[in-house]
C-alpha positions, 0 to 999 in steps of 0.5 A: 085262633085258626093260625094257632091251630094250623101251627100247632096241629092236634095229635089226630091231625098229625096222624091224618097227615102222617105217611103211615095214614097216607100209605093206608088210605092209598091201598084198597087191598089194605083197607079191605084187609083191615075191615075183614080183620076187625070184623072177624075180631069183633065177631069173636069178641062179641060172640056171646051177644051176637050169636043166634045160639049158644052151641056148646051148651048141650041142652040148647041143641036139637039133634034132630036138626043135625046136617041141616044145609045152609038156609034150609029149614030144619026138622024143628022148623028153625032156619040156620043161615050157615046150616048145622053140624052133626049135633044140630049146632048152628054153624054160624054160632060155632064159628063165632065161638071157635074164632073167639078161642083161636084169637085168644090163643093167637094173641096170648101166644104171640104176646108170650113170644114177644115178651121172651124174645124182646127180653132175651134180644135186648140182653144179648144185644146190649151185653154181647160176649158170652151171654150173646153167644149162648142166647143166639146159639139157643135161638139158632138151634130152635130155628133149625126145627119147624115151629109146629114140632117144637110146639108138639113137643112142649104140649106133650111134655106139659100134658104129661106133667099135669094131673089127668083131671087138670089136662082139659082145664089147662089145655088152652094155657098149655097150648099158649105156652107151647106156641109162645115158646116155639116162636120167640127166637125170631123176635130175639134175633131181630131185637138183638140186631137192632139193639146192637145198632142202637147201643152204639149211638151217641144218645146211649153213650151219653146215658152211660157217661151220666152213670145211668143204670143199664136197665134204665138205658135199655128200657127208656132209650133202646127199647122204644127205638127197636119196636118198629120191626117187632110190631111188624113181626108180631103182626105176621106172627099172630097169623102164624100162631092162629094157623099153628093153633088150628093145626094142633087142634086139627091133629087132636092135640089142641083145645078140648072138644068142650072149647072148640077152636076153628081148627077143631071145627075143621077137624070135625068137618073133614069127616063129612066132606065126602058125604055131602055135608060140605058146609061143616068144613067149608065155613070154618075153613073159609073163616080161618083163611080170611083171618090169617090172610087179612092179618098177613096183609096188614103185617106186610103193609106195616112192614112197608109203611115203617120202612121208607126204603121199601115204599114205591 
């Protein structure tokens, strides 16, 4: 029985014996980054269950507890681990809920950018000709502008189209649309290059000779073989999307105050930085830095792990 198992390892055994797993466990920095990233993501996902308070329900806050320093006793006698802000909201709870919004926007915007970029990249790389030229020239024009400016433009246009009474309710989705549409070009360029290489290989030519539908060839044969670089770009783009959302919210054009993200908390905290209440800015900013840095480190590791030529 043991000989049979050794000759036919399970999927779990194949994972533990893979080069990617060896690369992961041999890098302490990557392990720490993964722990930090998953801890912060778990903190955001389970925020309603683990938050000591519900900070964005006005009746649950005590204005007399405002500006309580970390670990200090408030006017009402409560102790807040990370202190409170100007409205008496527990900073730890606001960070939990703020991370929840930031990560939701980041994941959804990155998913939208991947969907658009992969689709257009596959079409451009497989069809070539005029279709390829048009798509790539549009991507070149978009890449010539900073993503934050494009996101600002899209956000402003969308907010102008929406009725005034719907703007706050739709602000998160408009933000996702703005960030997603500003970041698709890099996915399209990468997928297009990989598709042009894959579409010339024998297995694709064989599928063409068998008369298979081009859409079936793209989805079944080409797409799975171009996803490696896309996963790397997607991981790094997630960190950039989170930072982009924080930047827009810091500028006051992101999510409404009733759904604050880390960027909104930073914008609120910077007003009190020089008056001595440093923790209102420091803890949300530190959370954003740790989140973006850990995801970026995981993206860099994934790039090296999936490309044997980059391994040392």
